[in-house]
N, C-alpha and C positions, 0 to 999 in steps of 0.2 A: 294376687291369692294363692297360690301355688306356696310361695314364702310361709304365711299368715299359717298353714294346712303343716309344712312343714314344723314350722315354731312350735303347733301346740299337741305334736306329737310326744309321749309318756318321755322317749328315747332322746330327745330335742330339745326338751323345755330343761329350763334354767332351776324354775321353780322347786324343781323334786332336790335340786343338792340340800335343799335345806329340812327336807324331813327322812323318813325310813324308806322313800321311795328309793335312795340314793345308792341301798345297798342289793339292787337285783340287776338282773343281769340283761343287757341287751336284749336277748329277747324274750325276758320274762315280760320286761318294760314292753315289748312291739305288743304282747296277746296283752295287756292290762290297756294301753292304748287303741287298739282294735275291740274293744268292751267299752269301754269309758263313754258317758259323756257329757257335753260341754253344759254348763248353766246358766243361765245371767238371774240373779236376787234382786231382788229392789230395795232398795232402805226399810227395813219395817216388816219385811216378806219374813219367814218362819220356815230351816232349813228342814227343821224336823221338833218334836216339842217333848215335852218327859213323856214318857214311859213309851213310847213309839220302838218298834223291832226296826234295827234298820239289814236293810238289802243289801248293804256296802256303804262305803268312808267316803269322807270327801275334801280332795286339796284344794284349799283357795290360793287359784291366782292372783286372785286382787279383791282389793276391798277389807274388812275386819267385820266380825260376829260375835257377837255377843255369847257367853253361855252360860245360863242361867237357873237355879234350882226354886222350886216355890215353897216356902216353909207351911208350915203349918196355917199362920195366921193370916197369908195369902199377900204376904211380899215376896216380892224376887230377891233374891239373893246370887249379885254376878259374882261368879270363881272364875273367868279367865276371859282375855279378849284372845279372839282366834283371828290372827292378820296372813297373810303374801307368804304361800310358804307350808305354812303348819298343816296338818291332817286331822278332823273333825269326825270322831265314830269308831275313831281304831278300837279306842279298848271296849265297846259296846259289842265289835263284831268279831275280834278276839274272846271276847268271855263267851257270846253264846247269850248276853243278856239285854233284857229292853234299856234304853239309854234311862239316865237317871237326871238327864240336863237337857234344857229345850236350848235352841241354836238358832239366832236371828239375827237376820243384817243389820249391825252398826249406821252400815255404806251402801252406797251398789257396789256388790261383789260378784264375782266373774270365778265359779267352781268349776272342778271336773269330778263327777260323780261315778268313784271305781267299781263294779258290782265284786259282794260278799267274796263269791269263787275263785278269782285271780288273787284276790290275798289269800286267801286258805289254802289254795296249794301251794299258794309261794311257801310260803311258812311253814307247809312240812316236809319241801325240799328244798330251801337257800336255808342255811344255818345263818351266816352275815344278815341275811334281811331278819330272820326271826329274834337275832341279836338287837338291830337296829329295832325294832317297836320295845324291845323289854326298854332301853337307854331313853328313848322318848317316853315310854310309858313311867318310865322310874322314877324322869324329868318331871313330870306331870303334879303325880304326889308329892315331891320336894317343893313343890311351887304351892302345892293344897295343904303342904305345914305350915309353911312360911305364912300363910293368909289366917289358919290361925290361930299361931302366937300370935301376927300385927291383930288381929280381932280382941285377943286377950289383955294383950301388954300394951298399945299403942292409946290414945287417945282420942276422938276423933277427929279432933283440929288436925292430928299426925300423921291419919291415917288419908285425910282429903289433900292435904300440903303431898306428901307421897303417891296419890293418884296421878296428880295435876305433874306432877315430875316425871312419872312412868310415861304419862303418854306424851310427854317434849322429847325424851330422852326415846323412846321409838317408835312415833309416828311423825314427829316433826313440826315444825312452825311454817309457819307460810309467810308472804314475803312485808306483812304488817306481824308478823308478831306474835299470831292467835296459834292457839294447837288445830294443826291439819286434821285431826280428828274432834268432830266435836259431841261431844256428848250430852244426852238432856240434865237437868239437875236428875229429877230421879235415876237416871240410870249413872251417875256420880254416886248418889245416895246408896244405890244397890250395888256397886262394886263398895263401898269401905262399910256398910252394913249399919246404917244409919236412917231417920224419918228424913224425908224431902225437906218439910222445913227446918232440920237443923243444917243439910246440908246448903238451904239456900240463906240461911243466916252466918252462915262460919265465913262463905264464899262473899260474901258480902263485906263483911269483917275485911277479908284477907285484900281489898280492894283498897276500903277505909287504909289500909295499915300499908299501902302503897305495895305492896306483894305482888297484887297481880292487877291486871286490864279486864271489863271484861265489856264487851258488847250485843246484846241480846243474848244468842248462847253463847256466843263465842266467849273463849275464856285467854286471856297472853300472862306469862307470867314474864315478872318485872323485877323482879328481887327473888332470886335462886338460891342465893345464898342463903338469905333468912329462913326459905321456905326448909331449907336444909337445916338448919341451925334449932329449928322448932320441931323435925323428925326426929332428932338428936337432944330431943330434951334441953337445950340451953334457952 
């Protein structure tokens, strides 16, 4: 028990190496650790909703969250999947704005909620931390730019193929060759920006073409090369 308590301390946590918290000093990390709250979030539960005012940020220790925005026609657009090591809500806290996205667990999660005061205080006193926060926000902007370009220049088939390869590359596969992270057909359609019916039809086409295999909601990639060729327009 004592060992688990030690590893859950921010200054001893390996997860922080993947985000801006790595630029904090040991003393700053101790202060954060003293105020943070560990939370377990069940699959399907929300961390926060679009329009909420956040009193802190979430650091993902385990699991995956989808960050989505509700459009005027009532459809959700998933703009990002946040996994182990990533920080959620950072932009809202820094800019002192209401969040413009919702965060919902797509698998069981363990997160650390870090109160706003610890973050803001360190932004004012530690320029290395401020620079790291800026770098991560710049990276998020670059990813958002890529999403916009993909939406305008790639077909729905190409975007679905790209989404499947992204899931394989970032979350891996199980012993049977199925993707470790199982997204519903609706979630996949919300990632690529199409109707759920179109997503179901294209996944069925991919299966008939021998590119993928399915078992219920689960998807496994059989012919990665053909999917890559499709994405590149061959």
